[in-house]
N, C-alpha and C positions, 0 to 999 in steps of 0.2 A: 270395286263388284264385288255383292256377298253371293254365295252357294246355300246349299241343302244345309243347311240340321245349321248351320252357322245364328248366332245369337245375335237379333237386330233387333228395337224397334221402330216400329209401325205409328202410323198421325192416321182418325178419323172423323170426318162433323157426324155429331153420332145423330144434332137434332138442329137442323136452321132454327135462326131466334122465331120466324115464322108457325115453324109447325114447337113451340115450347108453353106451359102450362103457360096460363092467367095469373096463377096464387107464385107469382114471382118480385120481385125489387122493383123494377123500371129498367135501370142501368145492368143487371142482368138477362132482362125478359130479351133487351136489343144482341144481345152476342150471340153466338152456336153455342150448340153441345160438345164439345168437342175432347177428343180418346186418345190418350196417348199408350202402348198397348209396348211393354218386351216378351217375349218369344222367338222360339227360332220357328228356321226362314222352313217352309214347304215348299214353293215354287225350287225346282232344280237352281235358276243362278238369278239375281240379282242388281239392279244399280236406283241408290238412289231418285229417289221423285219415281218410280213405278210404284204401281198396284202390286200390292204381294198378300199373303197367307202366312198364319203363325201358327204355333200350335201351344199355349202359355204356359211355364210349371204344372200349373195344376189339368192339366188336359184339352185345357180350353180355346177354340179354334176360334180367331182371328181376322178380318184382311183390316187394309189401309192402304199408306201410304209409305213407304218403305223412306224412316227419314234418318236411320242411325244401325253402321253396323260396331257390334261389341260395346255397346253401349255400359257410361262407367260412370259408378254414383259422381256429385259436384259436390258436396256437402259445401256450403256456405252460411254461416250462424249472424252474421253481417259483418257489418263493422266495429271495432275497439268498442266500448264502454267501461271505462273508465272505473264506474260502478259497482260490475260484477268484478273488478280484479279488489278491489277493496273488501266487497260482501268475501270475498276467498279467500283472502288474507287473517279476515277476522275469526269465521270457520276457522281455518286449520288450525293455527293461536289456539281457539275456542276448547278445540277438538283433541289438538295434540300435542300441545304445549302450554297452553294457559295456565291459569292461576288452580292448582290443586285443592278441593276444598277437604 
């Protein structure tokens, strides 16, 4: 349950596929244009799945379906790549411990 002024994330379909411009790649034209926004809940209370209104950090008002309360960043840079580790080690050696000229 979210209450007024809680930090939340909402989702909304901005344009359905048939509403999108014709000047898009074919695979892009087939899917809706979607929006995810974080902001402070304007409604008094809401549950996940409810239609709500939020005020964003820059003061914009948006509406959509409540999908998360107190969202956090979940960064993922992908799987381990051994070559990147080799590049890091090489750079560290060159910059901080390599041959001095």
